[in-house]
Each structure stands twice: as C-alpha cells, then as structure tokens.
TIPA-492874 format. One record per atom (N, C-alpha, C): residue in three letters; x, y, z. Coordinates in steps of 0.2 Angstrom, whole numbers, padded with zeros to 4 digits, always signed. Layout:
BEGIN
AlaXYZ;...
This chain:
BEGIN
Met+0854+0557+1500;Met+0858+0552+1496;Met+0861+0555+1489;Glu+0865+0554+1487;Glu+0867+0557+1479;Glu+0867+0552+1475;Leu+0862+0552+1469;Leu+0862+0545+1465;Leu+0867+0544+1462;Asn+0869+0538+1461;Asn+0873+0535+1458;Asn+0873+0537+1450;Lys+0878+0540+1445;Lys+0877+0541+1439;Lys+0878+0537+1434;Glu+0882+0531+1438;Glu+0884+0527+1431;Glu+0880+0523+1428;Ile+0880+0518+1421;Ile+0877+0517+1420;Ile+0877+0508+1419;Tyr+0873+0505+1421;Tyr+0876+0496+1425;Tyr+0868+0493+1420;Phe+0870+0485+1419;Phe+0868+0482+1416;Phe+0866+0475+1418;Ala+0859+0477+1422;Ala+0856+0472+1426;Ala+0853+0465+1421;Ile+0853+0459+1424;Ile+0851+0452+1419;Ile+0849+0450+1425;Ile+0841+0447+1422;Ile+0837+0442+1426;Ile+0834+0439+1421;Gly+0836+0433+1426;Gly+0832+0428+1420;Gly+0829+0422+1424;Asp+0825+0417+1421;Asp+0822+0413+1425;Asp+0820+0406+1422;Val+0819+0398+1423;Val+0820+0394+1418;Val+0811+0394+1416;Val+0809+0393+1410;Val+0803+0391+1409;Val+0801+0388+1409;Asp+0793+0387+1411;Asp+0790+0380+1414;Asp+0793+0378+1419;Ser+0797+0382+1423;Ser+0799+0376+1430;Ser+0794+0371+1433;Arg+0790+0374+1434;Arg+0784+0370+1438;Arg+0784+0362+1436;Lys+0785+0363+1429;Lys+0783+0356+1422;Lys+0789+0352+1427;Ile+0794+0353+1429;Ile+0800+0348+1428;Ile+0799+0345+1434;Glu+0800+0339+1434;Glu+0801+0332+1438;Glu+0805+0332+1443;Lys+0810+0333+1442;Lys+0817+0332+1446;Lys+0819+0341+1447;Arg+0814+0344+1450;Arg+0817+0350+1453;Arg+0821+0352+1455;Asn+0824+0347+1461;Asn+0830+0347+1465;Asn+0839+0346+1462;Ile+0837+0342+1457;Ile+0843+0342+1453;Ile+0845+0349+1449;Val+0840+0351+1444;Val+0840+0357+1442;Val+0842+0361+1446;Gln+0841+0362+1449;Gln+0842+0367+1455;Gln+0849+0366+1458;Arg+0850+0362+1460;Arg+0858+0361+1459;Arg+0863+0365+1453;Leu+0861+0361+1448;Leu+0866+0365+1441;Leu+0865+0372+1440;Tyr+0857+0372+1444;Tyr+0857+0381+1441;Tyr+0863+0384+1448;Val+0863+0382+1455;Val+0867+0385+1457;Val+0874+0385+1456;Glu+0877+0378+1452;Glu+0885+0378+1449;Glu+0885+0382+1445;Val+0881+0382+1438;Val+0881+0386+1434;Val+0881+0394+1435;Ile+0878+0398+1441;Ile+0880+0404+1443;Ile+0886+0406+1446;Asn+0888+0399+1450;Asn+0895+0401+1452;Asn+0900+0400+1449;Lys+0899+0400+1443;Lys+0905+0398+1439;Lys+0904+0404+1435;Ile+0898+0407+1434;Ile+0897+0413+1430;Ile+0900+0418+1437;Asn+0899+0419+1440;Asn+0901+0424+1445;Asn+0911+0424+1445;Ile+0911+0417+1446;Ile+0921+0418+1447;Ile+0923+0420+1439;Lys+0919+0419+1433;Lys+0925+0417+1426;Lys+0924+0425+1426;Tyr+0917+0429+1426;Tyr+0918+0435+1424;Tyr+0915+0441+1431;Ser+0923+0438+1436;Ser+0922+0443+1442;Ser+0923+0449+1439;Glu+0928+0452+1434;Glu+0929+0460+1433;Glu+0923+0462+1430;Asp+0919+0459+1427;Asp+0913+0463+1424;Asp+0908+0464+1430;Ile+0907+0461+1436;Ile+0902+0459+1438;Ile+0902+0465+1443;Ala+0895+0467+1443;Ala+0896+0475+1450;Ala+0893+0471+1456;Ser+0889+0467+1456;Ser+0886+0464+1461;Ser+0883+0456+1459;Lys+0888+0453+1462;Lys+0885+0444+1461;Lys+0878+0441+1458;Phe+0880+0437+1453;Phe+0874+0433+1449;Phe+0871+0429+1457;Ile+0864+0428+1459;Ile+0861+0424+1464;Ile+0856+0422+1461;Ile+0852+0416+1463;Ile+0847+0413+1462;Ile+0841+0416+1468;Thr+0836+0420+1466;Thr+0831+0424+1470;Thr+0825+0418+1471;Phe+0822+0415+1467;Phe+0815+0413+1468;Phe+0814+0404+1466;Gly+0820+0401+1465;Gly+0822+0396+1465;Gly+0824+0394+1458;Asp+0820+0398+1454;Asp+0820+0396+1445;Asp+0821+0402+1443;Ser+0825+0409+1446;Ser+0824+0413+1445;Ser+0831+0417+1446;Phe+0835+0421+1443;Phe+0842+0422+1445;Phe+0842+0430+1443;Gln+0846+0436+1447;Gln+0849+0440+1445;Gln+0856+0441+1446;Gly+0858+0447+1441;Gly+0865+0451+1442;Gly+0867+0458+1440;Leu+0870+0460+1441;Leu+0872+0466+1438;Leu+0880+0466+1437;Leu+0881+0470+1429;Leu+0886+0471+1427;Leu+0888+0478+1426;Lys+0894+0480+1426;Lys+0897+0485+1426;Lys+0902+0487+1419;Lys+0901+0481+1415;Lys+0902+0481+1409;Lys+0898+0477+1405;Ser+0899+0479+1398;Ser+0893+0476+1392;Ser+0895+0472+1390;Ile+0903+0469+1389;Ile+0908+0468+1384;Ile+0906+0460+1383;His+0905+0455+1388;His+0902+0450+1390;His+0896+0447+1391;Ile+0890+0452+1388;Ile+0883+0451+1391;Ile+0881+0444+1389;Leu+0882+0445+1381;Leu+0878+0438+1376;Leu+0883+0433+1378;Gln+0888+0435+1379;Gln+0892+0427+1381;Gln+0891+0427+1387;Ile+0889+0428+1392;Ile+0886+0425+1399;Ile+0880+0422+1398;Ile+0875+0424+1393;Ile+0868+0422+1393;Ile+0870+0415+1389;Gln+0874+0414+1383;Gln+0874+0410+1380;Gln+0876+0404+1386;Glu+0880+0406+1389;Glu+0887+0401+1395;Glu+0879+0397+1397;Ile+0875+0401+1402;Ile+0870+0401+1407;Ile+0867+0396+1403;Glu+0862+0398+1397;Glu+0859+0394+1391;Glu+0861+0386+1390;Asp+0868+0386+1388;Asp+0870+0380+1386;Asp+0872+0376+1392;Ser+0875+0379+1397;Ser+0874+0377+1404;Ser+0868+0372+1405;Met+0864+0376+1406;Met+0856+0371+1409;Met+0854+0368+1405;Ala+0854+0369+1398;Ala+0850+0363+1392;Ala+0851+0355+1394;Pro+0844+0353+1393;Pro+0841+0355+1387;Pro+0833+0359+1390;Tyr+0834+0362+1397;Tyr+0829+0367+1400;Tyr+0831+0373+1396;Lys+0825+0376+1395;Lys+0826+0381+1392;Lys+0824+0388+1398;Leu+0829+0393+1396;Leu+0829+0401+1402;Leu+0826+0406+1397;Arg+0823+0411+1400;Arg+0822+0417+1396;Arg+0825+0422+1401;Phe+0827+0429+1397;Phe+0832+0434+1401;Phe+0829+0441+1398;Gly+0831+0447+1404;Gly+0828+0453+1404;Gly+0834+0455+1404;Ile+0836+0462+1400;Ile+0842+0463+1402;Ile+0839+0471+1403;Gly+0842+0473+1407;Gly+0839+0482+1408;Gly+0846+0486+1410;Ile+0843+0491+1406;Ile+0850+0497+1406;Ile+0848+0503+1410;Gly+0850+0505+1415;Gly+0850+0512+1419;Gly+0857+0513+1423;Arg+0853+0518+1428;Arg+0854+0516+1434;Arg+0854+0513+1440;Ile+0856+0514+1444;Ile+0856+0511+1451;Ile+0853+0515+1459;Asp+0850+0516+1461;Asp+0850+0522+1465;Asp+0850+0521+1472;Thr+0852+0514+1474;Thr+0854+0511+1480;Thr+0861+0508+1480;Thr+0866+0508+1486;Thr+0870+0506+1487;Thr+0871+0499+1486;Ile+0877+0499+1481;Ile+0877+0492+1477;Ile+0883+0488+1481;Ile+0879+0483+1483;Ile+0881+0476+1487;Ile+0884+0470+1483;Leu+0890+0470+1482;Leu+0894+0463+1479;Leu+0892+0459+1479;Glu+0890+0454+1487;Glu+0888+0448+1490;Glu+0881+0449+1487;Asp+0876+0454+1487;Asp+0870+0451+1486;Asp+0864+0455+1481;Ser+0864+0455+1477;Ser+0861+0459+1471;Ser+0854+0461+1473;Ser+0853+0456+1477;Ser+0844+0458+1480;Ser+0842+0464+1483;Leu+0847+0466+1486;Leu+0847+0473+1491;Leu+0847+0479+1486;Ile+0848+0478+1480;Ile+0850+0483+1475;Ile+0843+0484+1470;Asp+0842+0493+1471;Asp+0836+0492+1467;Asp+0838+0501+1462;Gly+0834+0502+1459;Gly+0835+0507+1455;Gly+0833+0505+1445;Pro+0834+0511+1444;Pro+0830+0510+1436;Pro+0832+0503+1433;Ala+0840+0502+1432;Ala+0842+0498+1427;Ala+0839+0488+1428;Tyr+0834+0488+1435;Tyr+0832+0482+1438;Tyr+0826+0483+1436;His+0823+0489+1437;His+0817+0488+1432;His+0815+0489+1427;Asn+0822+0491+1423;Asn+0819+0491+1416;Asn+0823+0481+1414;Ala+0826+0479+1418;Ala+0828+0470+1415;Ala+0818+0468+1418;Arg+0817+0470+1423;Arg+0810+0467+1426;Arg+0805+0467+1419;Phe+0803+0474+1418;Phe+0799+0472+1411;Phe+0802+0472+1405;Ala+0809+0469+1405;Ala+0811+0466+1397;Ala+0808+0460+1399;Ile+0809+0455+1406;Ile+0806+0448+1404;Ile+0801+0447+1405;Asp+0799+0452+1407;Asp+0789+0451+1408;Asp+0787+0453+1399;Glu+0793+0455+1395;Glu+0788+0458+1390;Glu+0791+0450+1385;Val+0796+0446+1389;Val+0797+0438+1383;Val+0792+0435+1386;Lys+0791+0435+1392;Lys+0784+0430+1393;Lys+0776+0432+1390;Thr+0777+0439+1388;Thr+0770+0441+1384;Thr+0771+0440+1378;Leu+0778+0439+1374;Leu+0779+0437+1366;Leu+0779+0430+1365;Lys+0779+0427+1369;Lys+0780+0420+1371;Lys+0772+0415+1369;Asp+0769+0419+1372;Asp+0761+0417+1372;Asp+0757+0419+1366;Lys+0762+0425+1360;Lys+0760+0426+1354;Lys+0763+0423+1350;Asp+0769+0422+1352;Asp+0773+0420+1344;Asp+0779+0414+1346;Lys+0780+0409+1345;Lys+0785+0404+1346;Lys+0791+0406+1344;Ser+0791+0411+1339;Ser+0799+0410+1337;Ser+0800+0420+1340;Tyr+0799+0419+1345;Tyr+0800+0424+1349;Tyr+0808+0423+1352;Ser+0810+0430+1354;Ser+0817+0427+1357;Ser+0818+0429+1363;Ala+0822+0423+1366;Ala+0821+0424+1373;Ala+0826+0428+1378;Thr+0828+0434+1374;Thr+0833+0440+1378;Thr+0830+0444+1374;Leu+0829+0451+1380;Leu+0827+0454+1376;Leu+0829+0464+1379;Val+0831+0468+1379;Val+0834+0475+1381;Val+0828+0479+1383;His+0830+0483+1387;His+0826+0487+1388;His+0831+0493+1394;Ser+0829+0499+1393;Ser+0830+0505+1395;Ser+0825+0512+1393;Asn+0829+0516+1392;Asn+0823+0524+1393;Asn+0824+0526+1383;Asn+0830+0523+1381;Asn+0832+0522+1372;Asn+0827+0518+1369;Ile+0820+0520+1367;Ile+0815+0516+1364;Ile+0819+0513+1355;Ile+0822+0519+1354;Ile+0826+0516+1347;Ile+0832+0513+1347;Leu+0836+0512+1352;Leu+0842+0507+1352;Leu+0838+0503+1355;Asp+0833+0502+1360;Asp+0830+0494+1362;Asp+0828+0493+1357;Asn+0825+0495+1351;Asn+0821+0492+1346;Asn+0827+0488+1342;Leu+0833+0492+1340;Leu+0836+0488+1334;Leu+0842+0482+1340;Ile+0844+0484+1345;Ile+0844+0478+1349;Ile+0839+0473+1347;Asn+0836+0473+1351;Asn+0830+0468+1350;Asn+0827+0464+1344;Ser+0829+0466+1339;Ser+0827+0464+1332;Ser+0832+0460+1329;Ala+0840+0462+1331;Ala+0845+0458+1331;Ala+0843+0452+1335;Leu+0842+0454+1338;Leu+0841+0447+1344;Leu+0837+0442+1342;Ser+0831+0445+1340;Ser+0825+0440+1337;Ser+0827+0435+1332;Ile+0831+0441+1327;Ile+0837+0437+1322;Ile+0842+0432+1321;Cys+0844+0433+1328;Cys+0849+0429+1330;Cys+0846+0422+1332;Ser+0841+0426+1338;Ser+0834+0418+1339;Ser+0832+0413+1335;Val+0830+0417+1328;Val+0827+0413+1323;Val+0834+0409+1320;Met+0839+0412+1318;Met+0843+0407+1314;Met+0847+0401+1322;Lys+0847+0403+1327;Lys+0848+0397+1330;Lys+0844+0391+1333;Ser+0838+0392+1331;Ser+0832+0389+1334;Ser+0833+0383+1325;Ser+0837+0382+1320;Ser+0838+0380+1316;Ser+0844+0376+1317;Trp+0847+0378+1321;Trp+0855+0372+1320;Trp+0855+0367+1325;Thr+0858+0361+1322;Thr+0857+0354+1326;Thr+0862+0356+1330;Asp+0862+0350+1335;Asp+0866+0349+1339;Asp+0874+0350+1339;Lys+0875+0347+1331;Lys+0882+0347+1331;Lys+0884+0352+1328;Gln+0879+0356+1324;Gln+0881+0365+1322;Gln+0882+0368+1329;Lys+0878+0368+1334;Lys+0877+0372+1341;Lys+0886+0370+1343;Gln+0889+0364+1341;Gln+0895+0363+1346;Gln+0898+0368+1341;Val+0900+0365+1334;Val+0905+0371+1331;Val+0905+0378+1332;Val+0900+0379+1333;Val+0898+0386+1335;Val+0901+0389+1342;Asp+0898+0385+1346;Asp+0901+0386+1353;Asp+0910+0387+1352;Phe+0913+0380+1349;Phe+0920+0381+1348;Phe+0924+0388+1346;Thr+0920+0389+1340;Thr+0922+0395+1336;Thr+0921+0402+1341;Met+0914+0404+1344;Met+0914+0409+1344;Met+0916+0411+1353;Asn+0913+0405+1358;Asn+0916+0405+1362;Asn+0922+0403+1367;Gln+0922+0399+1361;Gln+0932+0396+1366;Gln+0938+0397+1361;Glu+0935+0401+1355;Glu+0940+0404+1350;Glu+0943+0400+1347;Lys+0940+0395+1345;Lys+0947+0387+1343;Lys+0947+0388+1338;Thr+0951+0387+1333;Thr+0953+0386+1325;Thr+0950+0381+1322;Gln+0946+0380+1317;Gln+0945+0376+1315;Gln+0950+0369+1314;Asp+0954+0367+1312;Asp+0959+0363+1313;Asp+0958+0358+1320;Glu+0959+0365+1327;Glu+0958+0363+1334;Glu+0952+0360+1335;Ile+0947+0362+1333;Ile+0941+0359+1335;Ile+0939+0351+1328;Ala+0942+0352+1323;Ala+0941+0344+1322;Ala+0946+0339+1323;Lys+0951+0342+1326;Lys+0954+0338+1332;Lys+0951+0334+1338;Ile+0948+0340+1342;Ile+0946+0338+1348;Ile+0938+0333+1346;Leu+0933+0332+1340;Leu+0928+0330+1338;Leu+0929+0326+1333;His+0937+0324+1333;His+0939+0320+1328;His+0935+0317+1321;Ile+0935+0326+1318;Ile+0933+0324+1310;Ile+0938+0328+1307;Lys+0936+0329+1301;Lys+0941+0333+1299;Lys+0938+0341+1297;Gln+0943+0343+1295;Gln+0943+0351+1295;Gln+0937+0353+1289;Pro+0939+0350+1283;Pro+0932+0351+1280;Pro+0925+0351+1281;Thr+0924+0344+1285;Thr+0917+0345+1288;Thr+0916+0350+1295;Val+0921+0353+1299;Val+0919+0359+1304;Val+0918+0364+1298;Asn+0921+0365+1294;Asn+0920+0371+1288;Asn+0913+0373+1286;Arg+0911+0363+1283;Arg+0905+0363+1281;Arg+0899+0364+1286;Arg+0900+0362+1293;Arg+0895+0365+1299;Arg+0894+0373+1300;Leu+0900+0376+1298;Leu+0900+0382+1300;Leu+0896+0387+1296;Lys+0897+0384+1289;Lys+0895+0388+1285;Lys+0887+0387+1284;Ser+0887+0380+1286;Ser+0878+0377+1285;Ser+0874+0384+1290;Thr+0878+0385+1296;Thr+0874+0389+1302;Thr+0874+0396+1297;Asn+0876+0399+1293;Asn+0878+0406+1293;Asn+0881+0410+1298;Ile+0886+0407+1299;Ile+0890+0409+1306;Ile+0896+0416+1305;Tyr+0894+0418+1300;Tyr+0899+0424+1300;Tyr+0892+0430+1301;Ile+0886+0430+1297;Ile+0882+0433+1297;Ile+0880+0434+1305;Tyr+0880+0429+1307;Tyr+0877+0427+1315;Tyr+0882+0430+1319;Ser+0888+0429+1317;Ser+0892+0432+1323;Ser+0895+0440+1321;Gln+0892+0444+1314;Gln+0893+0451+1313;Gln+0887+0452+1318;Ala+0881+0450+1318;Ala+0876+0453+1321;Ala+0877+0454+1330;Ile+0880+0448+1333;Ile+0882+0448+1335;Ile+0887+0453+1340;Glu+0891+0455+1336;Glu+0897+0459+1338;Glu+0894+0467+1335;Asn+0888+0468+1331;Asn+0887+0475+1331;Asn+0882+0474+1336;Ile+0878+0471+1339;Ile+0874+0470+1348;Ile+0879+0473+1352;Asn+0885+0470+1352;Asn+0889+0472+1358;Asn+0892+0478+1359;Lys+0893+0480+1351;Lys+0894+0489+1351;Lys+0888+0494+1352;Ala+0883+0491+1351;Ala+0878+0493+1352;Ala+0877+0496+1359;Phe+0877+0491+1364;Phe+0876+0489+1371;Phe+0881+0495+1374;Glu+0889+0497+1369;Glu+0893+0503+1372;Glu+0890+0510+1370;Leu+0886+0510+1368;Leu+0883+0517+1364;Leu+0878+0519+1372;Tyr+0873+0514+1376;Tyr+0870+0517+1382;Tyr+0875+0519+1387;Leu+0881+0518+1386;Leu+0887+0521+1393;Leu+0887+0528+1391;Gly+0886+0530+1384;Gly+0888+0537+1384;Gly+0882+0542+1385;Glu+0877+0539+1388;Glu+0869+0542+1387;Glu+0869+0542+1396;Asn+0874+0545+1399;Asn+0872+0545+1407;Asn+0866+0549+1408;Asn+0866+0556+1404;Asn+0860+0561+1405;Asn+0854+0557+1405;Glu+0852+0554+1400;Glu+0845+0551+1396;Glu+0842+0545+1401;Leu+0847+0541+1403;Leu+0845+0534+1404;Leu+0843+0535+1411;
C-alpha cells in the first residue's frame, strides 16, 4: 500500500478530571452535542469526523489548518465550566482515511497528537500556568515556537473575567463590531472598547494570527514530517 503523502492535523482532547464529575451523563450528552455541531460547522475542513472515543475523550482529523484554534476554542467555550485539554498532532496518515470513523485511522499525525496531549498532562502536574493545548510534529523548532505562543495566550486568557471573555468571543469568533456587541449586551460602545482593551486583545489576536500562519508552514514540509 502506498503511503498517503498529505499532511494532516489530528486533534485529540479529553475532559480534565472527568471521574470527579458527579452528573457525568449530563456532561456526556453535552459532549455529543458539541462534537456534532463541530462536524457540521467545519465539514469542509474535516478529513475524518470528530468522535467520542472513551466517554471523556474525542478525536478528529483535519485536512485544513485554518480553523484549528477556533475549533478548540468553540469546544472549550461550549463545554464550560468543565475543563478540557488538547493535543494537536501534525503529520501523515498511514491508513485509509474513513470520514465517519476516525478511530480506524492511524499514522504519525495521531501518534503526535497522543504525544502532545500526554505532554499537557505532564505539564499540568508541574505548573499551574500550563497551556491546555500543545502541538507536536517532527519539526521541533516550529513546535516550540507555536507552543510558546500558545502558553502566552493561555496565561493571558486565564486573567480574563467572564464579561471580558464574552466580548472577545463576539469580536474574534463571531466577528461582531463593537457597536453590534454593545446592542447585543445592552451596554454602551465605549464599555465594549474598554473591556477589549483590558484584555490586550490586539496582542492576543496577533499571536493567534501568527500561530495560524505557522500551521500553514507544516503543509510545505511533506518530505520532513
């Protein structure tokens, strides 16, 4: 069988301390709903659909990198207040790609994703300011640059209030103007502006943009990954 030479982006995620959650059936129903929405909304990006694998874990395979961080952010927001962690693996796929069942797919992309999420778990035990999302491929330099940026973004987000998170979501994910956000939240536009400035949104959004550009660099490294 000839190996698939395309580069893919595998995402593996799980709920942190899921065994400590009392009403796990409610969380699992929410989990299913969130994953289904992601499969529909980002169908053009998906090579193999996101599925729940072990009750509190999920995985999926992307053929495009443009919405990786947006997908992760939407899953995080939709699952709040429950915490999640994510491993992003970049590389080839050695098996046949099956759209409906990513559990039957294997290759370096998934191996790297598993390594990345295991590293998140290790960092959690060492440092409370760890990033809940890490990237792994065979390009150590590029991985380190992205993971450093992800850590900085994570530290920035950890200080945001719920009101600040709300205006950031409207601005970055829903692409609303400040006037539109003000009308939705029944507040004044200067209040929206103050909340955004207090989050250092422009530095944060630049970091996210640079991470997304870095993801595109992996696609040109088919001979190395």
